C-alpha positions, 0 to 999 in steps of 0.5 A: 767344199765347206758350208761357207763356200757352198753358201757363196756358190748357192747365193751367187747362182740364185742372184744370177738366176734372178738378174734381169737386163734393161728389158726385164728379161732374165740374164739366164733364160729359164730353161738354162737355169740348172737346178742346184743339188747340194750333196753331202752327209746329213746334219751339216746345214744344207737346208739352213743355208738355203733358207738363210739365202732366201731371207737375205735376198728377200724372196720366198722359201718353200721346202719339201722332203721328197721322201714324204711324198708319193707320186700322187701328192707331187704330180697331182691327182688324176680326174676325167675331163671332157675335151674336143679334138678335131670336132670330136668329143673325148674323155681325157685324163687331167691332173689336179695341181701338184701340192708342191707347185700349189705351195709356191703359189700360196707363198706368192699370194701370202708374201706378195713377192713373185720370186722364190726358192723351192727346196727339195730335200733328200731328192735322190731318195724318191720312191721308184714310182715318183722318181720319173716325175722328179726327173722330169720336174728337175729338167723342165720345172713341170709336174704334170700340166703345171709349171713352177712359177717364173722367177723360182729357182730349184735347189735340191739336197741329197745324201751320198749313198754311203750315208743313206741306204735309200739314196741312189745316184742320178744317171750321167745324163741327168747330172749334166742338167744340174749344178752339183755342189759337194759339201763336207763337214768343216769344224773351223767354219762351223765354229765361226757360225757357232760363236756368232749364233750363241752356241753354248760355250761348253760345246765350242770349247769341247770341240776346240779341244776334241775336233774329231768329235765334231762329226761322226756318221757310221754304221755299228752292230747296235745301230747307227752312230750319229754326231752331226753339226745339227745335233750339236746346235740342237743340244746347245738350245736344250742346254741353254733352256735347261740352265734357264729353267734350272733343270739338271743336265745329264748323260741321258739328255746328251745322248738324245742329241749325240747318238754315239756313246763314246762322244756323249759320255765324254761331253757329259763329263766335260760339261760338268767340268765346264760348269765348274769353270763358270763358277770359278771364273767370275765373268761378270767381274771380269767384264766389269773390270773388278776381277781380283788378282787371284782370277788373273793368276789362275788364268795364267797358270791354267792348262790350255783347255781351261784357258780356252774354256775361259775364252769361250765364256768371255766370247759368249758373254760379249756376243750375247750382249752385242747381239741383244744391243743390235736387235734393239738398235735395228728395231729402233731404226725400223720404228724410226723409219716408220714414224718418219714416213707416217709423220703427217698422219700421226700429226693429223687429227686422226693421229691416235688411230694411225698409231694404233694401226702401226702398233697392230701392224708391228704385232702382225709382223711379229706373229708372221715372223714366228709362224714363218719357219724360215725366219732366223732367230735374229729376225724374230728377235728384231720383230719382237722388239719392234712390236714391243716398242710400238706398243709402248708408243701406242700406250703413250699416245693413248695416255696423252689423248686421255690426260690432255696435252698439259699433263704431257708437257704441252705435247700437241699431237700423237707424233710428238706424244710417240716421240717422247718414249721413242727418244727415251728408248734411244737414250737407254740404248746409248747407255747399253751401247756404252756398257757393251763397249766397256765390257769388250775393252775389259775382256780384251784388257784381261786377256792381254794381261793374262796371255799377252799376244798368245793364242787365247787372244787370237781365238777371242779376236778372230771369232769376233772378227767373223761375226757380222753383227759384232762387226756392225756394232764396232763399225757403228760405235767404235772400239779402239781396243778391238781395232788395235788388237786386231791390227796387232794380230794381222786381221787388218780390221776385217772389213771395218771400212766396208761397214762405215755406212752404218750411221749412229742412231739419233733421236727423231 
């Protein structure tokens, strides 16, 4: 199955394992909750999907690579203890708590959440001395004398032996106690993810034209030749950073991520060509609706790969803008909820201290999001924006307290002082929402004029339709042109009706 199907299977299993009946008892008894094992080639996103599932479900995520552990670190260190049996004293061997089990308890203490996922990577590459203890753990959820906390599920990942010489097959009796999910690379699924997560448009365009270059893992005389989904995404991050810092992108850089000479050289040449497309097609003018007829004429007669490059340039610009707007909107919603919940405190005589506490809490949440390796980029961005907004409100309240009510339009308490900059931020957001909608309409109009209902418009609309953040934006703020084009292309609004519960952001 592909990575999207695997995500559905894993999330369904975890939700079933966490489900309780009316008495609080697990629907699936702990001893019958089979560990999940994701088997597939390296670099296709096995770790990432499990981390995302944990974040989505609001539970802990602890990850370990078994190849980095010895029997002692996994099982615990032995020590001599005194004990009494049948009235006689004996020296007995005990074990300290496993480092892995201890990490799950640390996560519970830090988050205050009892449930979680323990992710064990490269589980079928465990050393010969560790393998027996690992098999016992997968079967009974115990390392030595210490058991995995209740409410924790085990998810493992492994590479088939053809991809990893250190990998070994589990025996049939062991596999009969596990829930196996086999995953294969799937470019179509990854492309939907790539567009929604801001992967560099040069990469998405290149792979759309050369799908066989997406994934290569094979042995060679001079060493392994490796090109994976992880490599493409990591390269994308580096390309975006290099462009932002105005650093030259060359073959030496590309080869560090695409470890196959043929693919690296081919993409490096294409990247230079794509940069030319960026200069030639004025995307900002297209989105503003001011692109001249010359650009439209060039697009109409361009070869297919150039037209797809243009589509991806527009996709990148639209999704970046919508994701930026969405991060601000979600941050505003969060701050609004916090202010509403603490309205009485903020309106009290101690309102200034309450506002300082809220700003400090937002800063801490942002720092924790950065420190938490499993937090998504979207979660980090939202936490950052929420912290920045809370700081603006804190500054406004501090200024009000020192300058007096008259200087702030007869504002009488900290809540009202915070409300003024919040409402200004909401109005600024409304302008950005309008701009994003206008730019979307302009992009659709441009593609319609240049290509009609051709494949180019299909690629553009279909990638947007599988982006949850974009669909949330359209559901909340509307886009008649996108709905009309989607219906014309037989998308049936891609679940718009399911997202209607998202209310428009209003002033406090």
